[in-house]
C-alpha positions as CSV (number, residue, x, y, z in Angstrom):
1,X,45.7,-16.3,-16.2
2,X,48.4,-16.7,-14.2
3,X,49.3,-19.9,-11.3
4,X,47.6,-18.4,-8.5
5,X,44.3,-17.3,-10.2
6,X,44.2,-20.6,-12.5
7,X,43.9,-22.2,-8.6
8,X,41.5,-19.8,-7.4
9,X,39.4,-20.6,-10.2
10,X,39.6,-24.3,-9.8
11,X,38.9,-24.4,-6.2
12,X,36.5,-26.8,-5.0
13,X,36.1,-25.2,-1.7
14,X,37.3,-21.7,-0.2
15,X,36.9,-19.8,3.2
16,X,37.8,-17.1,5.3
17,X,40.1,-17.9,8.4
18,X,39.1,-16.4,11.4
19,X,41.9,-17.1,13.5
20,X,43.5,-15.5,17.2
21,X,46.4,-14.5,16.9
22,X,48.5,-17.3,18.0
23,X,46.5,-19.9,15.2
24,X,45.4,-21.8,18.6
25,X,41.6,-20.9,17.5
26,X,39.9,-20.6,14.0
27,X,36.8,-20.3,12.6
28,X,36.0,-20.8,8.8
29,X,33.8,-19.2,6.8
30,X,32.2,-20.1,3.8
31,X,33.0,-18.7,0.6
32,X,32.4,-21.6,-1.9
33,X,30.2,-22.9,-1.8
34,X,28.4,-19.7,0.0
35,X,27.2,-20.4,3.7
36,X,23.6,-20.0,4.0
37,X,22.3,-16.7,6.4
38,X,21.3,-19.6,9.2
39,X,25.3,-20.9,8.8
40,X,26.5,-17.2,9.2
41,X,24.3,-16.1,12.5
42,X,25.4,-19.1,13.9
43,X,29.4,-18.6,13.2
44,X,28.8,-14.7,14.5
45,X,27.3,-15.8,17.6
46,X,30.4,-18.2,18.0
47,X,32.6,-15.4,18.0
48,X,32.0,-13.0,21.4
49,X,34.4,-12.7,23.3
50,X,37.2,-15.3,21.4
51,X,39.7,-12.7,19.7
52,X,39.2,-14.1,16.3
53,X,40.5,-11.7,13.7
54,X,40.3,-11.9,9.7
55,X,43.8,-14.3,8.8
56,X,43.1,-15.0,5.0
57,X,41.7,-17.5,2.7
58,X,41.5,-21.1,2.3
59,X,41.0,-23.3,-0.3
60,X,40.9,-26.7,-1.7
61,X,42.1,-27.0,-5.1
62,X,43.3,-30.2,-6.9
63,X,42.4,-32.0,-3.8
64,X,45.5,-29.9,-1.7
65,X,44.9,-27.5,1.3
66,X,46.2,-24.6,0.1
67,X,46.2,-21.1,2.8
68,X,46.7,-17.7,1.9
69,X,47.4,-15.3,5.1
70,X,46.8,-11.6,4.7
71,X,50.3,-10.8,6.8
72,X,53.1,-13.3,7.4
73,X,52.9,-14.8,11.4
74,X,56.1,-14.2,14.1
75,X,55.6,-17.9,14.5
76,X,55.8,-20.8,11.9
77,X,53.5,-23.0,14.6
78,X,50.3,-20.7,13.4
79,X,50.5,-21.7,9.4
80,X,50.7,-24.9,10.8
81,X,48.1,-24.7,13.3
82,X,45.6,-23.4,10.7
83,X,46.8,-25.6,7.7
84,X,46.0,-29.0,9.8
85,X,42.2,-27.5,11.2
86,X,41.7,-26.4,7.7
87,X,42.4,-29.9,6.3
88,X,40.2,-30.8,9.4
89,X,37.8,-29.5,7.9
90,X,37.8,-30.2,4.8
91,X,38.0,-33.8,6.2
92,X,34.4,-33.4,7.9
93,X,33.1,-31.9,5.0
94,X,34.5,-35.0,2.3
95,X,33.0,-37.7,5.2
96,X,29.3,-36.0,5.9
97,X,29.4,-35.8,1.8
98,X,28.7,-39.0,-0.4
99,X,31.0,-38.8,-3.3
100,X,29.3,-38.6,-6.7
101,X,30.8,-39.9,-10.0
102,X,31.3,-36.9,-12.3
103,X,31.4,-38.4,-16.0
104,X,33.2,-35.2,-17.4
105,X,35.8,-35.0,-14.8
106,X,38.1,-37.1,-16.8
107,X,37.5,-35.0,-20.3
108,X,37.5,-31.6,-18.2
109,X,41.2,-32.8,-16.9
110,X,42.5,-33.7,-20.4
111,X,40.8,-30.1,-21.6
112,X,43.0,-28.5,-18.8
113,X,46.4,-30.7,-19.6
114,X,46.3,-30.1,-23.5
115,X,45.8,-26.1,-23.3
116,X,48.9,-26.1,-21.0
117,X,51.7,-24.8,-22.7
118,X,54.4,-27.3,-23.2
119,X,57.2,-25.3,-22.0
120,X,59.7,-27.0,-24.1
121,X,58.3,-24.6,-26.9
122,X,58.7,-21.7,-25.2
123,X,61.8,-20.0,-26.7
């Protein structure tokens, strides 16, 4: 499994990004965890007349927001706007959910750490 595949598997939160061509307007369609049918209908109702198109996906892996666009925008500010919007989205979700400590987090982290190949031993 390559680096990007591992990031996708380890992602805590994933969304499909719907955005205007200049990135000034966007909506996030939850993929992981999956949105309920009622939430999907509410999103569809908000899309009308907003010129939103599928721009790519965004996910949170190891606490870092990542953005993967379908095509490179002509203006770098589009990436900045979408990344900032996704970071705000993650902040809102985090503030709505009380953090629940997990006893296995440390053990899982250690298992993943020791599963990594030591780059010093690669010929």
